N, C-alpha and C positions, 0 to 999 in steps of 0.2 A: 598315283593323283589323289587318291581318297586318302593320303596322308596331307598334302599340301592341302584340299579341302578343310580337313580336321584341326591344322594349325593355325589357317586363316580365319576358321571360325571361334578358334580359341579368343585369339587378341581381343576379337571384337566383344566377345564376352567379357573380358577382363575390362575393356574400355565403358562397357556400359555398365560393371559392377563400380567403375571409379567415377562415372557420374554419378549414378546414385547415391554413393557416400559421401561425395563431394555436396551433393543439393539437402542431404541429410544433415551434414557437416553445419552447412549452410543456418539451415531452420535451425540447427541447436544456437548457433549465434548470434541468430535475430533473439531468441528468447531470453537467451542470457543477458542481450544487449537490452532488450523490454525489463527484464529484472533490475537491471542497472537505472534504468533511467525512470523507474518508478517514481512517481513523487511522494517525498517524506508527510508523514500528517502534518497537518493544519497546526492542529496545536501538541507539543509535547505533552506526557507524563504531568511534569513538574507544573507546568499550568495548569492540568486537571486537578494536581493536588492544591495549588493555593486557592482555584475555585473552592474545590472542597473545603478549603480552611476560613474562606469567605463564609461561605454557607452557616459553619458552623458557630463563625461570631455573630452573625446574624441571628441565628436563633436565638443565642442570649441576651439580645439587645432587647429591650422594654418596649413594648408599644405606644409610649408615647417619645421616644427619641427622634431625633433627627438622623437621619441617611442623605450621605449626599452622593453623588456617581459624576466622576471627573468625566469632563466633556471639553477635550481640548483643555484650553487653561482655565477654564471655568469650572468650579464644583456648583452641580445643581442639585435643589433639594428632590428626595427625591421619595414615593410611599414605601415604608418599611415591607408591606407584603407586594406591592411590585419591584421592589430590590431582588427579594427573597427569587419570586418567579422567574426575574431572567437569568440569575446565578443560578438556579436549577436545569433551566431551558439551555445553557449555556454548558452544563456538566453532560447533560444527554447528549447534546451534539455530540461534543468532545467524544464521549465516548461510542455514540456511533461510527462515529467517522476512523478512529482505533478501529473498531471491529473492520470495517469496511476493508481498511485498508492492511490490516492483517489476512483477510481473507483474500484480498488478491493476490499479496505476496508469495501463500501458499498455494493459489493456481496458479503463479508463475513458476513457483519451485516444481511443482509437480506435472508442467507441460514439460521445464527443462530436463526432470529426471526419467518422463519418458522417452525422449528424444533420446536422452544416450542412451539409454536401454537399447531403443532401435539402432541407433548408430553401432552400437558393439555387438 
């Protein structure tokens, strides 16, 4: 009878381990899915490079030169200092967004690696 009780507890322990392993695997797949669903940065590095080039060109312009901004189909005259400030702010914003996205991806990768280690 003792052997029957021991054999009945062993399958229960195995089932419990299977359930635990399945729950950990599901958690890992959710993290992996989250990594895939993470939105890409709004601005790509080429856009940042374009803005950097535009800023360097604005630095070369005389203070008396006319600067225009394209708004829809219309070119609107803009102050040189305002144009420089706008480009600088956009560069700062894009850089901050890229850093934020890098941190978010690293965090997801760390979570994924820790789950993989806990599953194995």
